[in-house]
SEVEXTI-900909 format. One line per field, with one value per residue (C-alpha): x, y, z; residue number from 1; residue in three letters. Coordinates in nm, 2 decimals. Layout:
east: [X:...]
north: [Y:...]
up: [Z:...]
nr: [NUM:...]
rest: [ala:...]
***
This chain:
east: [13.74:13.57:13.25:13.44:13.59:13.26:13.10:13.39:13.36:12.99:13.05:13.31:13.08:12.79:12.99:13.11:12.75:12.63:12.92:12.85:12.48:12.53:12.79:12.56:12.26:12.42:12.63:12.35:12.12:12.03:11.86:11.73:11.48:11.15:11.15:10.83:10.79:10.60:10.64:10.26:10.19:10.19:10.44:10.26:10.43:10.32:10.36:10.32:10.39:10.45:10.42:10.70:10.66:10.49:10.77:10.61:10.33:10.37:10.38:10.72:10.69:10.93:10.81:10.93:10.85:10.80:10.80:10.79:10.78:10.88:11.19:11.19:11.55:11.66:11.54:11.75:11.75:11.86:11.99:12.26:12.38:12.40:12.03:12.08:11.72:11.77:12.04:12.09:12.20:12.27:11.96:12.15:12.23:11.87:11.57:11.34:11.00:11.01:10.73:10.74:10.56:10.35:10.27:10.63:10.73:11.10:11.32:11.60:11.38:11.57:11.88:11.68:11.67:11.82:11.84:12.11:12.02:11.72:11.61:11.59:11.44:11.50:11.16:11.24:11.05:11.23:11.16:11.30:11.29:11.38:11.33:11.24:11.17:10.90:10.79:10.45:10.23:9.91:9.63:9.64:9.31:9.40:9.04:9.03:9.39:9.50:9.21:9.25:9.22:9.42:9.35:9.66:9.76:10.06:10.00:10.23:10.25:10.49:10.62:10.70:10.50:10.13:9.88:9.94:10.31:10.31:10.01:10.06:9.88:9.83:9.67:9.65:9.32:9.45:9.76:10.05:10.11:10.33:10.63:10.46:10.60:10.35:10.41:10.42:10.23:9.99:9.75:9.70:9.33:9.31:9.58:9.44:9.50:9.30:9.39:9.29:9.33:9.36:9.39:9.58:9.51:9.86:9.83:9.55:9.69:9.57:9.80:9.76:9.78:9.81:9.69:9.77:9.55:9.64:9.39:9.58:9.45:9.67:9.75:9.66:9.82:10.14:9.94:9.69:9.96:10.20:9.95:9.60:9.67:9.89:9.63:9.36:9.58:9.68:9.31:9.22:9.49:9.35:9.00:9.12:9.20:8.83:8.91:9.20:9.11:9.05:9.27:9.58:9.60:9.72:9.40:9.46:9.83:9.75:9.51:9.76:10.03:9.81:9.72:10.09:10.15:9.87:10.00:10.34:10.17:9.96:10.28:10.41:10.09:10.11:10.47:10.37:10.09:10.11:10.00:9.64:9.38:9.09:9.02:9.11:9.25:9.06:9.34:9.39:9.02:9.05:9.34:9.15:8.84:9.06:9.23:8.89:8.77:9.07:9.04:8.67:8.75:9.01:8.75:8.51:8.78:8.80:8.42:8.42:8.71:8.49:8.21:8.44:8.55:8.21:8.11:8.37:8.14:7.85:7.60:7.38:7.34:7.01:6.75:6.71:7.08:7.04:6.76:6.93:7.29:7.25:6.93:6.97:7.32:7.50:7.29:7.34:7.71:7.72:7.89:7.86:7.82:8.02:7.80:7.79:7.44:7.27:7.33:7.02:6.94:7.13:6.91:7.06:7.08:6.91:6.97:6.70:6.78:6.84:6.60:6.61:6.32:6.36:6.33:6.59:6.85:7.11:7.38:7.28:6.91:6.98:6.78:6.95:6.64:6.68:6.37:6.51:6.57:6.90:7.03:7.00:7.16:7.49:7.67:7.46:7.31:7.65:7.77:7.46:7.50:7.86:7.76:7.49:7.73:7.98:7.70:7.57:7.92:7.97:7.63:7.70:8.03:7.87:7.60:7.85:8.06:7.75:7.64:7.99:8.01:7.67:7.76:8.09:7.91:7.67:7.95:8.14:7.83:7.77:8.14:8.13:7.80:7.95:8.26:8.04:7.85:8.18:8.28:7.95:7.99:8.35:8.25:7.96:8.18:8.45:8.20:8.04:8.38:8.51:8.19:8.20:8.57:8.50:8.19:8.34:8.66:8.46:8.25:8.56:8.78:8.52:8.63:8.40:8.41:8.48:8.32:8.57:8.32:8.56:8.76:8.78:8.50:8.55:8.77]
north: [0.03:0.06:0.17:0.44:0.57:0.59:0.78:1.02:1.07:1.14:1.39:1.58:1.58:1.71:2.00:2.07:2.07:2.30:2.53:2.56:2.60:2.89:3.05:3.04:3.16:3.45:3.57:3.78:3.80:4.14:4.14:4.49:4.37:4.22:3.86:3.86:3.70:4.01:4.35:4.39:4.07:4.06:3.84:3.61:3.60:3.37:3.51:3.31:3.41:3.14:3.29:3.17:3.38:3.69:3.88:4.21:4.46:4.71:4.41:4.25:3.92:3.66:3.54:3.30:3.42:3.19:3.37:3.22:3.34:3.24:3.39:3.32:3.43:3.14:2.84:2.57:2.22:1.98:1.73:1.98:2.01:1.65:1.63:1.92:2.04:2.24:2.49:2.74:3.09:3.38:3.58:3.90:3.78:3.74:3.97:3.98:4.13:4.44:4.33:4.54:4.57:4.88:4.94:4.90:5.07:5.01:5.13:4.90:4.58:4.51:4.44:4.18:3.92:3.58:3.46:3.27:3.13:3.11:2.77:2.78:2.49:2.43:2.57:2.91:2.87:3.05:2.99:3.24:3.13:3.40:3.48:3.84:4.01:4.27:4.56:4.67:4.94:4.84:5.04:4.91:4.90:4.91:4.94:4.59:4.56:4.30:4.11:4.29:4.14:4.30:4.29:4.38:4.33:4.31:4.46:4.34:4.48:4.57:4.93:5.00:4.75:4.78:4.50:4.50:4.42:4.20:4.00:3.88:3.56:3.32:2.98:2.87:2.85:3.01:3.14:2.90:2.82:2.51:2.66:2.88:2.89:2.99:3.32:3.35:3.67:3.64:3.37:3.36:3.31:3.40:3.42:3.46:3.66:3.85:3.96:4.32:4.54:4.91:5.22:5.51:5.88:5.92:5.66:5.53:5.18:4.93:4.76:4.41:4.37:4.06:4.15:3.91:3.95:3.86:3.84:3.79:3.76:3.87:3.61:3.80:3.58:3.79:4.11:3.95:3.82:4.12:4.41:4.32:4.10:4.36:4.62:4.40:4.32:4.69:4.79:4.52:4.65:5.00:4.87:4.68:5.02:5.03:4.73:4.92:5.07:5.44:5.49:5.38:5.70:5.51:5.49:5.80:5.72:5.37:5.51:5.77:5.50:5.27:5.56:5.62:5.25:5.23:5.55:5.38:5.07:5.29:5.45:5.10:5.02:5.35:5.26:4.92:5.06:5.24:5.61:5.64:5.91:5.74:5.48:5.42:5.07:4.83:4.79:5.17:5.21:4.95:5.13:5.46:5.31:5.15:5.49:5.65:5.38:5.41:5.79:5.76:5.50:5.74:6.02:5.78:5.70:6.07:6.07:5.77:5.92:6.23:6.01:5.83:6.15:6.32:6.18:6.41:6.71:6.56:6.53:6.22:5.97:6.04:5.77:5.70:5.61:5.38:5.20:5.16:5.09:4.93:4.75:4.64:4.68:4.55:4.23:4.18:4.21:4.00:4.28:4.24:4.59:4.67:4.94:5.00:5.01:5.34:5.56:5.65:5.89:5.81:5.87:6.09:5.89:6.05:5.99:5.88:6.16:6.44:6.53:6.81:6.94:6.98:7.36:7.51:7.73:7.95:7.68:7.40:7.35:7.21:7.36:7.38:7.39:7.14:6.92:6.68:6.69:6.82:6.86:7.20:7.39:7.56:7.62:7.36:7.61:7.73:7.37:7.27:7.56:7.46:7.10:7.19:7.40:7.12:6.88:7.11:7.14:6.77:6.72:6.97:6.81:6.46:6.59:6.77:6.46:6.26:6.50:6.51:6.13:6.11:6.36:6.18:5.84:6.01:6.15:5.82:5.64:5.90:5.87:5.49:5.50:5.72:5.50:5.19:5.37:5.45:5.08:4.97:5.22:5.11:4.74:4.83:5.04:4.77:4.50:4.74:4.84:4.48:4.36:4.64:4.56:4.20:4.28:4.53:4.33:4.04:4.27:4.42:4.12:3.85:3.67:3.71:3.67:3.99:4.06:4.05:4.15:4.43:4.17:4.23:4.07:3.70:3.62]
up: [8.88:8.55:8.72:8.92:8.60:8.42:8.71:8.72:8.34:8.37:8.65:8.44:8.13:8.35:8.48:8.12:8.00:8.27:8.21:7.84:7.91:8.15:7.92:7.62:7.81:7.98:7.69:7.54:7.84:7.99:8.32:8.27:8.01:8.11:7.98:7.77:7.43:7.32:7.48:7.47:7.66:8.04:8.22:8.46:8.80:9.08:9.42:9.74:10.10:10.36:10.71:10.94:11.25:11.40:11.58:11.68:11.61:11.42:11.24:11.22:11.03:10.91:10.57:10.31:9.96:9.67:9.33:8.99:8.63:8.28:8.13:7.76:7.72:7.95:7.75:7.61:7.46:7.73:7.46:7.36:7.72:7.84:7.94:8.19:8.26:8.58:8.68:8.97:8.89:9.13:9.18:9.11:8.76:8.63:8.59:8.89:8.94:9.16:9.39:9.71:10.03:9.99:10.35:10.45:10.78:10.76:10.47:10.57:10.51:10.19:10.40:10.61:10.34:10.28:9.92:9.72:9.38:9.15:9.01:8.63:8.42:8.05:7.95:8.11:8.43:8.72:9.09:9.34:9.70:9.96:10.32:10.44:10.76:10.70:10.91:10.79:10.92:11.09:11.26:11.62:11.81:12.18:12.31:12.45:12.55:12.68:12.52:12.18:11.83:11.56:11.19:10.99:10.63:10.40:10.06:9.78:9.43:9.16:9.19:8.83:8.62:8.58:8.53:8.15:8.20:8.51:8.61:8.97:9.06:9.34:9.27:9.64:9.82:10.15:10.32:10.37:10.73:10.67:10.84:11.09:11.45:11.72:11.89:12.27:12.26:11.97:11.86:11.48:11.40:11.03:10.76:10.41:10.10:9.84:9.49:9.40:9.10:9.19:8.98:9.13:9.06:8.92:8.65:8.43:8.42:8.69:8.93:9.07:9.45:9.66:10.01:10.29:10.60:10.96:11.23:11.56:11.91:12.20:12.47:12.80:13.06:13.09:13.14:13.38:13.60:13.59:13.57:13.66:13.96:14.14:14.07:14.24:14.54:14.59:14.57:14.82:15.06:15.02:15.09:15.40:15.54:15.65:15.88:16.04:16.39:16.37:16.68:16.48:16.28:15.97:15.77:15.55:15.50:15.37:15.11:14.99:14.97:14.76:14.53:14.46:14.39:14.14:13.97:13.92:13.77:13.54:13.41:13.33:13.14:12.94:12.84:12.70:12.48:12.15:12.18:12.08:12.14:11.98:12.25:12.61:12.65:12.87:13.12:13.14:13.20:13.48:13.64:13.62:13.79:14.06:14.13:14.15:14.38:14.61:14.61:14.70:14.97:15.12:15.12:15.29:15.55:15.63:15.67:15.91:16.11:16.15:16.28:16.51:16.68:16.67:17.01:17.18:17.10:17.31:17.03:17.06:16.77:16.60:16.65:16.28:16.26:16.56:16.39:16.05:16.15:16.49:16.42:16.06:15.91:16.22:16.22:15.84:15.87:16.19:16.39:16.77:16.92:17.23:17.39:17.77:17.94:17.89:18.20:18.41:18.70:19.01:19.33:19.61:19.94:20.24:20.61:20.86:21.09:20.85:20.58:20.34:20.14:19.77:19.76:19.54:19.69:19.55:19.59:19.36:19.46:19.81:20.10:20.44:20.66:20.94:21.01:21.27:21.65:21.79:22.15:22.31:22.60:22.66:22.34:22.15:21.91:21.78:21.74:21.56:21.31:21.25:21.20:20.96:20.75:20.73:20.64:20.38:20.22:20.22:20.06:19.79:19.71:19.69:19.46:19.24:19.21:19.13:18.86:18.72:18.71:18.55:18.29:18.23:18.19:17.95:17.74:17.75:17.63:17.35:17.24:17.23:17.05:16.77:16.76:16.72:16.45:16.27:16.30:16.14:15.86:15.80:15.77:15.54:15.31:15.31:15.19:14.94:14.78:14.77:14.61:14.36:14.29:14.20:14.00:13.77:13.74:13.61:13.39:13.23:13.19:13.12:12.81:12.51:12.13:11.95:11.61:11.33:11.07:10.95:10.75:10.38:10.17:10.09:10.39]
nr: [1:2:3:4:5:6:7:8:9:10:11:12:13:14:15:16:17:18:19:20:21:22:23:24:25:26:27:28:29:30:31:32:33:34:35:36:37:38:39:40:41:42:43:44:45:46:47:48:49:50:51:52:53:54:55:56:57:58:59:60:61:62:63:64:65:66:67:68:69:70:71:72:73:74:75:76:77:78:79:80:81:82:83:84:85:86:87:88:89:90:91:92:93:94:95:96:97:98:99:100:101:102:103:104:105:106:107:108:109:110:111:112:113:114:115:116:117:118:119:120:121:122:123:124:125:126:127:128:129:130:131:132:133:134:135:136:137:138:139:140:141:142:143:144:145:146:147:148:149:150:151:152:153:154:155:156:157:158:159:160:161:162:163:164:165:166:167:168:169:170:171:172:173:174:175:176:177:178:179:180:181:182:183:184:185:186:187:188:189:190:191:192:193:194:195:196:197:198:199:200:201:202:203:204:205:206:207:208:209:210:211:212:213:214:215:216:217:218:219:220:221:222:223:224:225:226:227:228:229:230:231:232:233:234:235:236:237:238:239:240:241:242:243:244:245:246:247:248:249:250:251:252:253:254:255:256:257:258:259:260:261:262:263:264:265:266:267:268:269:270:271:272:273:274:275:276:277:278:279:280:281:282:283:284:285:286:287:288:289:290:291:292:293:294:295:296:297:298:299:300:301:302:303:304:305:306:307:308:309:310:311:312:313:314:315:316:317:318:319:320:321:322:323:324:325:326:327:328:329:330:331:332:333:334:335:336:337:338:339:340:341:342:343:344:345:346:347:348:349:350:351:352:353:354:355:356:357:358:359:360:361:362:363:364:365:366:367:368:369:370:371:372:373:374:375:376:377:378:379:380:381:382:383:384:385:386:387:388:389:390:391:392:393:394:395:396:397:398:399:400:401:402:403:404:405:406:407:408:409:410:411:412:413:414:415:416:417:418:419:420:421:422:423:424:425:426:427:428:429:430:431:432:433:434:435:436:437:438:439:440:441:442:443:444:445:446:447:448:449:450:451:452:453:454:455:456:457:458:459]
rest: [met:arg:leu:met:phe:val:ala:phe:leu:gly:tyr:val:leu:thr:asp:glu:asn:glu:tyr:arg:leu:val:arg:asp:leu:met:thr:ser:tyr:asp:lys:arg:ile:arg:pro:ser:glu:asn:his:ser:trp:pro:leu:asn:val:thr:phe:asp:val:ser:leu:ala:gln:ile:ile:asp:val:ile:ile:thr:thr:asn:cys:trp:leu:asn:gln:gly:trp:lys:asp:tyr:met:leu:arg:trp:asp:pro:arg:lys:tyr:gly:asn:thr:ser:val:ile:arg:leu:pro:tyr:thr:glu:val:trp:arg:pro:asp:ile:leu:leu:tyr:asn:asn:ala:asp:val:thr:ser:ser:leu:ser:thr:val:ser:thr:asn:val:ile:val:thr:phe:asp:gly:asn:ile:thr:trp:leu:ser:met:trp:ile:phe:lys:ser:ser:cys:ser:ile:asp:val:lys:tyr:phe:pro:phe:asp:ile:gln:asn:cys:ser:met:asp:phe:ala:ser:trp:ala:phe:asp:ala:phe:gln:ile:asn:ile:gln:asn:asp:ala:asp:lys:gly:asp:leu:thr:asn:tyr:val:ser:ser:ser:glu:trp:glu:leu:thr:val:phe:asp:phe:gln:arg:gln:val:ile:thr:phe:ser:cys:cys:pro:glu:pro:tyr:val:phe:ile:asn:tyr:tyr:phe:val:ile:lys:arg:arg:pro:leu:phe:tyr:met:phe:asn:leu:val:met:pro:cys:ile:leu:ile:thr:leu:val:ala:leu:leu:gly:phe:tyr:met:pro:ser:glu:ser:gly:glu:lys:ile:ser:met:gly:ile:thr:thr:leu:leu:ser:met:thr:val:phe:leu:met:ile:val:ala:asp:ser:leu:pro:pro:ser:ser:ser:asp:val:pro:leu:ile:gly:leu:tyr:tyr:gly:ile:asn:ile:ala:ile:val:ser:phe:ala:thr:ala:met:thr:val:phe:thr:leu:asn:ile:his:his:lys:gly:ala:arg:gly:tyr:glu:val:pro:asn:ile:phe:arg:lys:ile:phe:phe:gly:val:val:ala:lys:leu:leu:cys:ile:lys:leu:asp:leu:pro:pro:glu:pro:gly:met:val:pro:val:pro:gln:ser:asp:tyr:tyr:lys:tyr:asp:asp:gln:ser:ser:glu:asn:gly:gly:ile:ser:thr:arg:tyr:thr:gly:lys:leu:ser:thr:gly:gly:asn:gly:glu:ser:cys:asp:asn:gln:phe:leu:lys:val:leu:his:lys:val:asn:gln:thr:ile:glu:arg:asn:glu:val:arg:leu:ala:glu:gln:asp:arg:arg:asp:tyr:ile:arg:gln:glu:trp:gln:gln:leu:ala:leu:val:ile:asp:arg:met:leu:met:phe:ile:phe:ile:leu:gly:leu:phe:leu:tyr:thr:ile:ala:leu:phe:ala:pro:gly:asn:arg:asp:ile:ser:asp:leu:pro:pro:gly:leu]
***
């Protein structure tokens, strides 16, 4: 019971001591005055940023600030106040350095802060711990998007006090990443700081800057899966139009449909990028090349369709084309040609009893002079003449049919030859375009180390 009473009494005395301490300190304290022992001496302020999270670019960061300075108006003798050596005061009640983010991109950032009290020790040392969400401007380089590396900075300095009044320091060796939470979109590669003294044109006095630098590398998996892979698949579908039979009549419509699909994806890519006229992003360049490839493939489809239907005009395939495409390309692509035997001259059958010379006549080159033996007597001469006329007409009809069939066979052969030529060219173009697609895809998106030599000196 006695121990409980002693503990309670000590608790009451401690509260009383702290109460008197705060009352005495704040009675004549004015937070508007810079707490320096001599107005001509600079006040040393330690400033440290602990990066907690990268939220977005233009760069939205969650930072924990640790600021410390010595306020000579907030010193006391702990023995007078029950050995109270540390107290907490509301941060609004004490003087604070006006250290601001110079490249601030959001005027409402002062509302995005969490801070409660400052920690004051008996020798006047003040520690102010606060959490801020900053939005700082950053020059975004989208040339290698989605494999881009961004170098951004956060520039902190006092707004009203120059280096002769506030000397900002940071005794750490590198940036604090103790509380850093990894971002799902960005990989942090460098986080460091540099102290600079800058003189502005408006004022002769120098100002101390603490510049924190971020080097962040984008994680490309999301963009590869959602933007690049659909583009590759759509382009492959467009190139497979070369494999579609020309008789289907859908080759051109497939190419136009794929062009429209890629245009929609290109608009999505454009919406996800910051507007920039200095460089074309890598993924935008890739979509542009693919659109050009699909457009050229559609034009080549029109060309092969023209070849496919060229045989209807009766023009024979040039021998040089036969040698190149039928003799070389078809064998390289393992294409089995489906050509009928080349039509030859069909001989005209002749009877043993009736022979005709090959003198040309007015009716198709057939002579009607009879050279065999016929019966005579009575009305035989008139019957023979009638028989010869009928025989002549039958012979002319047969020959015309044979000529027509031979011409039809020749035209069919020519038409099929042109169709087979169009087939070989289609397959050749399909392999060329697909090979080119994979080669320039690998060339554009092959991972590589980018040079980050544009970092500030000493980093």
